[in-house]
C-alpha positions as MATLAB code, in Angstrom:
seq = 'MGNSKYTYWPALPQRTNSNSA';
ca = [
       0.000    0.000    0.000;
       1.713    3.187   -1.181;
      -0.852    5.220    0.773;
       0.662    3.975    4.046;
       2.813    7.141    4.210;
      -0.235    9.412    4.036;
      -2.069    7.246    6.572;
       0.627    7.351    9.273;
       2.096   10.856    8.861;
      -1.073   12.959    9.320;
      -2.156   11.383   12.621;
       1.249   10.554   14.106;
       3.005   13.961   13.893;
      -0.080   15.886   15.007;
      -0.633   13.577   17.988;
       3.063   13.766   18.947;
       3.037   17.574   18.811;
       0.096   17.727   21.209;
       1.817   15.352   23.641;
       5.197   17.074   23.298;
       3.721   20.532   23.853;
];
C-alpha cells in the first residue's frame, strides 16, 4: 500500500506535537 505514508504521517506527527507541547 503506497498510501501507508499518508495514513501514518497525518495522525502521528499531530498527535506527537500535542503530547510534546
